[in-house]
C-alpha positions, 0 to 999 in steps of 0.5 A: 524116713526110719531104719527097720531094724531086725533083732535076733539073739546069738545062737544056743550055747553050751552054757544056756544048755547047762543053766549058765549065765555066760554074761561077758564070758566068751560062750561057745555054741551048742550042737543045737546052736550051730544048727539054729544059726544056720536057720537064722542065715536061711531066715535072714539072707533074703532081707535085703540088709543093708548092714549086720551090727553084731556083739564082739562076744564069741557066740555072737560073732560065732552066730553071724559067721555061721548064718552068713558065712563070708558073704552078705551084708557089711557087718560092724562088730560092736563091744557095746552090744555085749550082754550086761556085764555081771562082774563076779556073776559072769558064769554063775547059774542063770537062775541066781542072775535072774533072781538078782536082776531088779538089785542091779537095775541101777546099781552096778553089778560087783565089778560090772556094770548095771541093766541101766548102763548095758541099755545105755550103751545099746542106745549109743549104737542105735543112734549110730544105726539111725545117722547111717542107715535111714531107710535100710534094713539092719540086722542087730545080733545080741543078747538079752540086754539089747532086747530089754534096750530096744523094747525100753528105748524104742517101745518105751517098756519100763526097763523095771518090768522088762528085766522082771520078765521071762526073756520068751526066745523066738525068731527075731523081733522088729522094730522101727528106728526113727531117722535121727533117733538120739538115745536119751541121757542114762538116768534123765530121760532127756536126749544126749 
């Protein structure tokens, strides 16, 4: 069997509106974000979700709280689903962070991490989901790092190409996570 994995980004934040790359900073949903979080809940309430996995950053937690209230499927808050840690660039203009993505593909941001490290963190969560929710449908609410990780690890798309492309937001992405999936060891391509 496999896990039906649905990915949604956190709702729009005040930083998104201001052109700021929040990174590991908490972030706060904007008025439009509050509305889009409600719509996420409306879209996903009938999905028969076995679980919701969510980043521990405030903007993702707020999105899930608004989307599902106190009801809904079990929630697992996991720090490994955080955005890439831009280090000294957390809170910098988005244009600056995007221009430097390739530079920090394998090399950590100053006082932060590399994109490949962020993808590896997400891979660890995917392995946990595959081991526990085989045959279920799971929602993952995170950031651009998770979208890059899912497309790279599950669809085989080169990370180099993903980090250089526009994010192209939409209402959710669907993936199949094979039963017993294990993430490749960072940098080797071999299963850990």
